[in-house]
C-alpha positions, 0 to 999 in steps of 0.5 A: 470433491463432488464424488466424495462429498455432497456438494452443489456447484454454485458457479463462479465465485462472487463473494468471499469474506466481505470481498466482491469478486468479478471474473471476466475473460481477461481479469479478476476484479476484487472490490468491497463496494457493499462493505463501503456502502455499509460504512457510509450508512453506519457513520451517517455519510451516505449522502455526503459530498465526495472529494478527489483525494483522501488527504489534504496535501501538506497537512500534518496531523499531531497528537496535540493540535489545539482542537477539542477531544472527539468521541474515542469509541466512534473514532476507533470504529471509523478507523478500524473499518477503514483499515479493513477496507484497505484489503482491496483499496491500497489507495487509502492505506496511508490515510488509514495507517496515519489515522491509526496513530491517534487512537488514544485521545483523538481530536476533532481534527482527527475525526474530520480527517477520518470523515474526509477519507470516507468522503473519498470512499463515497466518490470511489465506491465502485473502485477495486483492484484488478489483476490481468490474466496471462501476465508473467509471474515475476515478483517486482517490488517498490519501496519509498519513505517520507523522511521525518514525516511524523510531527510528534516524534520526527520518525519517518514513514516506510511504504512498499508494494509488490506485484506480479506484473499486474495489480499490486497484491501486497502493500504496507505503510509503516511508521519506522521504529527509530529516527532516521538522521538522513533521507538516505537512512530512511530510504535504507530502512524502508528498503530493508523492510521491503526486503524482508517482505520480498523474501517471505513472498518468494517463499510463499510463491515457491509453495504455490509452484511459482518459484522466483528463479531470478533475484526479485527487483526492488525499485528505490528512488534514492541512490545513496541508499542503494550505495549503502546496501552494496558497500560492505564497509561500515563508515561514519555515515552508516555505523549508527544504523541499527544492525538489523537493517543490514541483512539486506546485504545478505539478501543481495549477495545471496541473489534473492533481491536486486536493489535498483534505481527508479525515477521518482515519477514511477515510484509506486510506493510514494502513495504509501508515505505522504499525502499527494496532489490529485494528479499524482495520486490518481496516476499512482492509484491507477498504476497500482491497479485500483480502477473503477469496476470494469464491464463484465465482458471486458477488463482494461490493461492496467497497473504496472504495464503503464509504468513500464512504458514510462521507464 
């Protein structure tokens, strides 16, 4: 390109669209430290006291909680900024998605929760996501759900994450579109959403020359949901499930995915469905590849390798 155009070689990439890039001999580390500092300064939390987790365990948010209304414009700015920060911080994905449900008429409790997330960001401002060099490009997914997690309409929350043997590169925390009548149904719907994402990722990877020859492993911690996906016979336990979720069976038969069981202890998607205790949260955060910025000359082996050892 330099022979065809007037260009200057600026060396290794360091910043791109607000993302910081740290490249070492063994990994690439992506972060948004500068953007996070800007947020804390913008919302007056530059010198705030940090917390260990973004959300309080077992605390539920609802549209009507008895507290006064908060500044809607400020709240929307705060939540929108947190959503952009999730580009390199899957550890706050659930918290940001949960807060986004209350954009209309937020209360002071919602505002306080949003500020707590920013206090967590303050304590982990050097964190980002690391991708190890030399890993086999094998797509692996995790899916989970929190049954009836919403206080307002009793809908469940789906979460999934995908990696290629190192840090996660695709993740989501989504409120399901209909009420699940059982944990198995909620997990089945979550698996269906993760399957749709897996099929799209397989298509994208094939364009990049990383075609996935083997079925993509999708790890689920609910044996009933796995049984439903592999049983072609509709019975009283599945006939009420929306038909659009049953395409997961076609993906299984076509060899595109393989829905497998995993223990709840190593279910990475658990962090996208509900608030967790500190020890559990920190373990899953590290397993996703979210760590503090490594020294420029070294990068630790993180992410899924630690999970595979436990399995």
